[in-house]
C-alpha positions as CSV (number, residue, x, y, z in Angstrom):
1,M,-20.6,10.0,-16.7
2,A,-22.9,7.0,-17.4
3,Q,-23.8,4.4,-14.8
4,F,-21.8,1.2,-14.9
5,T,-23.4,-2.2,-14.7
6,V,-21.5,-5.4,-14.4
7,E,-23.7,-8.5,-14.4
8,T,-21.2,-11.3,-14.9
9,V,-17.4,-11.7,-14.5
10,P,-16.3,-14.3,-17.1
11,E,-13.7,-16.9,-15.8
12,T,-11.8,-16.5,-19.1
13,L,-10.6,-13.0,-18.1
14,P,-7.1,-12.5,-16.7
15,F,-7.3,-12.9,-12.9
16,S,-6.5,-9.2,-12.3
17,E,-9.5,-8.2,-14.5
18,R,-11.8,-10.7,-12.8
19,L,-10.9,-9.0,-9.5
20,A,-11.3,-5.5,-11.0
21,R,-14.7,-6.3,-12.5
22,S,-15.8,-7.8,-9.2
23,V,-15.0,-4.5,-7.6
24,M,-16.9,-2.6,-10.3
25,K,-19.9,-4.9,-9.8
26,R,-20.0,-4.2,-6.0
27,Y,-19.3,-0.5,-5.8
28,G,-20.7,2.8,-6.9
29,P,-19.8,6.3,-5.8
30,D,-22.0,6.0,-2.7
31,Q,-19.8,3.2,-1.3
32,M,-16.5,5.0,-2.0
33,K,-14.8,7.6,0.1
34,W,-11.8,9.8,-0.3
35,N,-9.5,7.6,1.7
36,Y,-6.3,5.6,1.1
37,D,-7.9,2.2,0.8
38,H,-10.6,3.2,-1.7
39,G,-8.1,5.2,-3.6
40,L,-5.9,2.1,-3.8
41,V,-8.6,-0.2,-5.1
42,I,-9.8,2.4,-7.6
43,Q,-6.3,2.9,-8.8
44,S,-5.9,-0.9,-9.3
45,V,-9.1,-1.0,-11.4
46,Y,-7.8,1.9,-13.5
47,T,-4.5,0.1,-14.0
48,V,-6.2,-3.0,-15.2
49,G,-8.0,-0.9,-17.7
50,K,-4.7,0.7,-18.8
51,V,-2.9,-2.6,-19.1
52,Y,-5.6,-4.4,-21.0
53,G,-7.0,-1.5,-23.0
54,K,-10.4,-1.5,-21.2
55,Q,-11.9,1.9,-21.3
56,D,-14.8,1.1,-19.1
57,C,-12.4,0.3,-16.2
58,R,-10.7,3.6,-16.6
59,D,-14.0,5.5,-17.0
60,W,-15.4,3.7,-13.8
61,A,-12.4,5.1,-11.9
62,K,-13.0,8.6,-13.2
63,W,-16.7,8.2,-12.1
64,M,-15.6,7.4,-8.6
65,Y,-13.3,10.4,-8.4
66,D,-15.7,12.8,-9.9
67,S,-18.2,12.0,-7.2
68,K,-15.7,13.2,-4.6
69,I,-14.0,16.3,-6.3
70,D,-16.0,19.3,-7.3
71,P,-15.1,21.4,-10.4
72,Q,-13.0,23.8,-8.2
73,G,-10.9,20.9,-6.9
74,N,-12.5,20.8,-3.4
75,I,-13.0,17.5,-1.5
76,A,-15.6,17.6,1.3
77,V,-13.7,15.4,3.7
78,Y,-10.2,16.8,3.1
79,K,-8.8,19.3,5.6
80,K,-5.1,20.2,5.3
81,E,-4.9,21.3,8.9
82,L,-5.4,17.7,10.1
83,F,-2.2,16.7,8.3
84,N,-3.4,13.2,7.8
85,V,-1.1,11.4,5.4
86,D,-3.8,8.7,4.8
87,L,-5.6,11.3,2.7
88,I,-2.7,11.7,0.3
89,N,-2.6,8.2,-1.2
90,S,-5.9,8.7,-3.2
91,G,-4.1,11.5,-5.0
92,R,-1.8,9.1,-6.8
93,L,-4.3,8.3,-9.5
94,L,-5.0,12.0,-10.3
95,F,-1.8,12.2,-12.3
96,D,-3.2,9.6,-14.7
97,L,-6.7,10.9,-14.7
98,Y,-5.4,14.4,-15.5
99,R,-3.2,13.1,-18.3
100,E,-6.0,11.0,-19.8
101,Y,-9.1,13.3,-19.3
102,G,-7.5,16.8,-18.8
103,D,-10.0,17.9,-16.1
104,E,-8.3,20.8,-14.2
105,Q,-9.8,19.9,-10.9
106,Y,-7.5,16.9,-10.8
107,Q,-4.4,19.2,-11.1
108,A,-5.8,21.5,-8.3
109,V,-6.0,18.5,-5.9
110,I,-2.5,17.4,-6.8
111,E,-1.2,20.8,-5.8
112,K,-3.2,20.8,-2.5
113,L,-1.8,17.5,-1.5
114,R,1.8,18.5,-2.4
115,D,1.2,21.6,-0.4
116,Q,0.3,19.6,2.7
117,L,3.6,17.7,2.5
118,K,5.5,20.9,2.4
119,D,4.0,21.9,5.8
120,Q,3.6,18.4,7.3
121,P,4.9,18.4,10.9
122,R,8.1,16.4,11.5
123,T,9.8,14.6,14.3
124,P,13.1,16.0,15.5
125,S,14.8,13.5,13.2
126,G,12.9,14.8,10.2
127,G,10.3,12.1,9.9
128,F,6.8,13.0,8.8
129,W,4.2,12.7,11.6
130,H,1.5,10.2,10.6
131,K,-1.2,12.7,11.5
132,G,-1.4,16.1,13.0
133,G,-2.9,14.6,16.1
134,Y,-0.1,11.9,16.5
135,P,2.9,14.0,17.5
136,N,6.3,12.7,16.8
137,Q,5.0,9.4,15.5
138,M,6.1,7.6,12.3
139,W,4.0,4.6,11.2
140,L,5.1,2.1,8.5
141,D,1.7,2.7,6.9
142,G,2.5,6.3,6.2
143,L,5.4,5.5,3.8
144,Y,2.8,4.1,1.4
145,M,0.3,6.8,2.0
146,Y,2.6,9.7,0.9
147,G,5.8,8.1,-0.5
148,P,4.7,7.2,-4.1
149,F,2.7,10.4,-4.5
150,Y,5.6,12.5,-3.3
151,A,8.0,10.7,-5.6
152,R,5.7,11.0,-8.7
153,Y,5.2,14.7,-8.1
154,A,8.9,15.2,-7.8
155,A,9.5,13.2,-11.0
156,E,6.9,15.0,-13.1
157,Y,6.7,18.5,-11.7
158,E,10.2,19.3,-10.3
159,A,13.7,19.5,-11.7
160,G,17.3,20.2,-10.7
161,P,18.1,21.0,-7.0
162,L,14.4,21.1,-6.0
163,Q,13.8,17.6,-7.4
164,D,17.0,16.3,-5.8
165,K,15.9,17.7,-2.4
166,S,12.5,16.0,-2.7
167,F,14.1,12.6,-3.6
168,A,16.6,13.0,-0.7
169,D,13.7,13.7,1.7
170,I,11.7,10.6,0.5
171,V,14.7,8.4,0.9
172,H,15.4,9.8,4.4
173,Q,11.9,8.8,5.4
174,F,12.4,5.2,4.4
175,S,15.9,5.0,5.9
176,L,14.9,6.6,9.2
177,I,11.9,4.4,9.8
178,E,13.8,1.3,8.8
179,Q,16.7,2.2,11.2
180,K,14.3,2.9,14.1
181,T,11.8,0.0,13.7
182,R,13.8,-3.0,12.5
183,D,13.6,-5.9,14.9
184,P,17.1,-7.4,15.4
185,K,15.6,-10.9,16.0
186,T,13.4,-11.3,12.9
187,G,14.6,-8.5,10.6
188,L,11.0,-7.4,10.2
189,L,9.8,-3.9,11.2
190,F,7.6,-2.8,14.1
191,H,4.4,-1.0,13.3
192,A,5.3,2.4,14.6
193,W,7.9,4.5,16.4
194,D,7.3,7.4,18.8
195,E,10.4,9.6,18.8
196,S,9.3,11.3,22.0
197,K,8.7,7.9,23.7
198,K,5.7,9.4,25.5
199,M,2.9,7.3,24.0
200,P,1.5,4.6,26.4
201,W,1.8,2.1,23.5
202,A,5.5,2.9,23.0
203,N,8.4,1.1,24.6
204,P,9.9,3.7,27.0
205,E,13.4,2.9,25.9
206,T,13.0,2.5,22.1
207,G,9.7,4.3,21.4
208,L,8.5,1.2,19.4
209,S,5.1,-0.3,19.3
210,P,4.9,-3.8,20.8
211,H,4.4,-6.1,17.7
212,L,5.1,-6.8,14.1
213,W,1.8,-6.2,12.3
214,G,1.7,-7.9,8.9
215,R,-0.1,-5.3,6.9
216,A,2.1,-2.5,8.2
217,V,5.2,-4.4,6.9
218,G,3.3,-4.9,3.7
219,W,2.6,-1.2,3.2
220,Y,6.3,-0.5,3.7
221,C,7.4,-3.1,1.2
222,M,5.0,-2.0,-1.5
223,A,6.0,1.7,-0.9
224,L,9.7,0.9,-1.5
225,L,9.1,-0.5,-5.0
226,D,6.4,2.0,-6.0
227,V,8.7,4.9,-5.1
228,L,11.5,3.3,-7.2
229,D,9.1,3.5,-10.2
230,F,9.5,7.3,-10.2
231,I,13.1,7.9,-9.3
232,P,14.9,8.1,-12.6
233,D,17.5,5.4,-13.3
234,V,20.3,7.9,-14.0
235,P,23.7,8.5,-12.4
236,A,22.6,11.6,-10.5
237,Y,20.0,9.5,-8.6
238,A,21.9,6.2,-8.4
239,R,22.6,6.7,-4.6
240,Y,18.9,7.1,-3.9
241,R,17.9,4.1,-6.0
242,K,20.6,2.0,-4.4
243,T,19.4,2.9,-0.9
244,L,15.8,1.9,-1.6
245,S,16.6,-1.2,-3.6
246,D,19.0,-2.3,-0.7
247,L,16.2,-1.7,1.8
248,A,13.9,-3.8,-0.4
249,A,16.4,-6.6,-0.7
250,N,16.9,-6.6,3.1
251,M,13.2,-7.5,3.5
252,V,13.4,-10.7,1.5
253,E,15.0,-13.1,4.0
254,P,12.8,-12.0,6.9
255,L,9.7,-12.5,4.8
256,L,10.8,-15.9,3.6
257,K,11.5,-17.0,7.2
258,S,8.1,-15.7,8.4
259,Q,6.1,-17.3,5.6
260,D,3.9,-20.2,6.7
261,R,5.1,-23.2,4.9
262,A,1.8,-25.1,4.9
263,S,-0.3,-22.4,3.4
264,G,2.3,-20.1,1.8
265,L,0.7,-17.1,3.6
266,W,1.6,-14.8,6.4
267,Y,0.1,-14.2,9.9
268,Q,-1.7,-11.1,11.1
269,V,0.9,-10.8,14.0
270,M,4.1,-11.8,12.5
271,D,6.2,-12.3,15.6
272,L,3.8,-14.6,17.3
273,P,2.6,-17.0,14.5
274,D,1.8,-19.8,16.9
275,R,-0.2,-17.8,19.5
276,K,-3.8,-18.8,19.8
277,G,-6.1,-16.4,18.1
278,N,-3.6,-15.4,15.4
279,Y,-4.7,-16.1,11.8
280,L,-3.4,-16.1,8.2
281,E,-4.3,-12.6,7.0
282,S,-5.1,-11.9,3.4
283,S,-4.1,-8.3,2.8
284,A,-0.5,-8.7,4.1
285,S,-0.2,-11.9,2.1
286,A,-1.4,-10.1,-1.1
287,M,1.1,-7.3,-0.4
288,F,4.0,-9.7,0.0
289,I,3.0,-11.5,-3.2
290,Y,3.1,-8.2,-5.0
291,F,6.4,-7.3,-3.4
292,F,8.1,-10.6,-4.4
293,Y,6.8,-10.7,-8.0
294,K,7.7,-7.0,-8.6
295,L,11.2,-7.6,-7.1
296,V,11.8,-10.3,-9.7
297,N,10.3,-8.2,-12.5
298,K,12.5,-5.3,-11.6
299,G,15.6,-7.4,-11.1
300,F,16.2,-6.2,-7.5
301,V,17.0,-9.7,-6.0
302,V,19.9,-12.0,-6.3
303,D,18.2,-15.3,-5.6
304,A,15.2,-14.7,-7.8
305,K,14.3,-18.4,-8.0
306,T,13.7,-18.7,-4.3
307,V,11.7,-15.5,-4.2
308,L,9.6,-16.5,-7.2
309,E,8.9,-20.0,-5.7
310,A,7.8,-18.4,-2.5
311,A,5.6,-15.9,-4.3
312,A,4.0,-18.6,-6.4
313,A,3.2,-20.7,-3.3
314,A,1.7,-17.7,-1.6
315,F,-0.5,-16.9,-4.6
316,A,-1.7,-20.5,-4.9
317,G,-2.4,-20.5,-1.1
318,L,-4.4,-17.3,-1.3
319,K,-6.5,-18.5,-4.2
320,K,-7.1,-21.9,-2.5
321,L,-7.8,-20.8,1.0
322,K,-9.1,-17.2,0.9
323,I,-10.9,-16.6,-2.5
324,D,-14.4,-17.6,-3.4
325,A,-16.4,-17.2,-6.6
326,E,-20.2,-16.5,-6.7
327,P,-22.4,-17.8,-9.6
328,S,-21.9,-14.6,-11.6
329,G,-18.1,-15.2,-11.6
330,A,-17.4,-12.3,-9.2
331,L,-14.6,-13.1,-6.8
332,H,-14.5,-12.5,-3.0
333,L,-11.4,-12.2,-0.8
334,R,-11.9,-13.3,2.8
335,D,-10.0,-12.8,6.1
336,I,-8.9,-9.2,5.7
337,C,-8.1,-7.2,8.8
338,G,-10.5,-4.3,8.7
339,G,-8.1,-1.8,10.2
340,A,-5.5,-1.3,13.0
341,G,-3.8,1.7,14.6
342,L,-2.4,2.9,17.8
343,G,-3.7,5.3,20.4
344,V,-7.1,6.8,20.4
345,A,-8.6,6.8,16.9
346,P,-10.4,9.9,15.6
347,G,-14.1,9.2,16.0
348,G,-13.1,5.9,17.8
349,N,-15.4,6.5,20.9
350,G,-12.4,6.8,23.1
351,V,-11.2,3.2,22.7
352,Y,-7.5,3.0,23.2
353,R,-5.5,0.9,20.7
354,D,-2.6,-0.4,22.8
355,G,-0.8,-2.4,20.1
356,S,-1.0,-5.6,22.1
357,F,-1.4,-9.0,20.5
358,E,-5.0,-9.2,21.7
359,Y,-5.7,-5.9,20.0
360,Y,-4.3,-6.9,16.6
361,A,-5.8,-10.4,16.7
362,G,-9.2,-9.0,17.9
363,E,-9.7,-6.3,15.2
364,K,-12.6,-6.9,12.9
365,I,-12.1,-9.3,10.0
366,R,-13.8,-8.3,6.8
367,L,-14.7,-9.6,3.4
368,D,-13.6,-7.8,0.3
369,D,-12.0,-4.9,2.1
370,P,-10.2,-2.7,-0.4
371,K,-7.0,-2.9,1.7
372,G,-6.7,-6.5,0.6
373,V,-8.4,-6.5,-2.8
374,G,-6.3,-3.6,-4.2
375,P,-3.0,-5.2,-3.5
376,L,-4.2,-8.5,-4.8
377,I,-5.1,-6.9,-8.1
378,F,-1.7,-5.3,-8.4
379,A,-0.1,-8.6,-7.5
380,A,-2.0,-10.3,-10.3
381,L,-0.9,-7.6,-12.7
382,E,2.7,-8.3,-11.7
383,I,2.3,-12.0,-12.3
384,E,0.5,-11.4,-15.7
385,S,3.2,-9.0,-16.8
386,M,6.1,-11.4,-16.2
387,K,8.0,-12.0,-19.5
388,E,8.6,-15.5,-20.5
389,D,12.3,-15.0,-20.7
390,V,12.3,-13.8,-17.1
391,V,10.5,-16.9,-15.9
392,C,12.7,-19.2,-17.9
393,R,15.8,-17.5,-16.7
394,V,14.7,-17.7,-13.1
395,L,13.3,-21.2,-13.0
């Protein structure tokens, strides 16, 4: 595969493509890893290429993946025995790469990742552990990491009772974590739940982590709609689609209430917006923009006008406050939380992540982190795909 060189990013391009080409300008295989966030941003670039017929965007995505997967379908950093659901999300694009290019190693990896889910440890209530080293813990993040992959595999590789069982399992994961993590005060969801209630970060009565972290809620919201893309809209699966679409609709009012009116954005710690040290965080905001526009595009909301107005305000706020352009035209996204978790992170030098406000607010803030840029590209695609009759009908 040839090298890719992007010198300039013309302002005349659709916003999604400007962002995608900014990514292509910055990164080569040496900067990309087999991990959920890099898989997300690579998938977003590929999707831009697919939507706008840009072969170089799709070939760039293939170039990234071919640097990580050998001809036998092995990935150096992947170990099934770790049962890390974060490593499954990158597999989502392999369905498209296999369909377009036909390389058998893509299919081999798809099967390996599905095999992991078959053996993934579960809580007593049937929820997937977030990682093998995090016993009995469900994190909101995880629903995005495995949910859409699991749903697409079931849609394209399974049928009959086996497919029904998979869809039922996926819906159970969403219903369970929503039931256990919903905050009765705000309607938003706490970052994680420990069914054993043994973790130091967990509330001893509820098993919940202490705060409402913006990006965790964003992962959950995006996952709901992305899974719905793959559950067929047929009578046999109507109950599954209704459950997920109802869960998505239930997030609208809490997100509208927690949106910062002045900027249109959302805070890093959503339950303490006025606490000193909190900040308007770009990745969660991009995720909620995607969620709102896709809700309208898919027809999953009643008050589409309110949702679309909130989404438009958020997108305008993000562009005004968080996005910069360099002389080449390449775009940069600021104020992205680098990462957040709970407990002792693998390779984390023993630092304990206690889920406190100080922890979330104090995590490193990064420029152009894929966890923010990828969702923003997908949000822009949703905006650009809106049909004129939908906009006219809503507004």
